[in-house]
N, C-alpha and C positions, 0 to 999 in steps of 0.2 A: 482321233481317227477310229474306223470301225473295221475289225479284222473279221472273218469269217474263219470259223473253226470246224474242222469236220472230224469225228472220231471213227476209226476204222476197228474191225474185227472185234475182240471183247472189249476194247476200249470203250464201247457204245454201251455196253450192259455197266462198265464200272463208272460212266459219265451219267447214265441214265437218259443220255440223248445222243444223236448222231450229230446234231449240227447246231451251232451256236454262234452268236455274234458279239464278240467282246469290243468295248470302248477303252482305247489306250491313248496316253498321252502320245503327242506327236514325239519323234525320236525313240520311241520305246524299242526295246530288242526282243528276240524272238525267246531270249532266255527269262525277260521280264514278263512276257506273255504266259510262258510256260509255269512260272511261279504262280501267276495270277489264277492259271487253271488248276493249278495244284490245291490253292486255297478254296476254288469255287466247287471243286470236285475231289474232295478228299480221298476217294477210294482209289485214285490215281497214284496217291503218293508211293505206295509200294513199286510203282514202275518207274520210278523218278530217274534212276540210272540208265535204264534201257529203252527209254522211249526213244522212236525215231521221229524227226521233225521235218517236216517239208513246207517249203513256200511254194505255191502252184506246182510244179512238177519236179523240183530239184531239192533234195536235202539240203540243210543250211546249218551252219554252226549257230550256236546260241547267242553269239554277238552280233549276228546279222541284225541291221537296222530295218525295222518294218515299215511300210509304206501304206498310206490308207487304201482300202479296199482290196488288200491282197487277202490270199486265201491259205490257210496253215491246215494242214493234216497231221494227226497224231496216228502214229502206227506202233503196235507191239512188236517186239524183236522179231526178226525175221526167222523162221522155222523151216526145217527141211522134211521131206516126204518121202 
């Protein structure tokens, strides 16, 4: 299955891209996708524990089972102003 991934804020600079598509096995979880992204984009590793992950418009836990064609977004921690 193909999952579209968007990197927001300074994650774009860390990944070197703003958007990518990742092929994953059927039944893969959001956590498995995230581990794959950390391997593909190692500069994201320091953000492992604080990255926010959303599928569509909703934040999801790492055990969420992905579906073909879903869109995943990676956000840095929320910052106040």
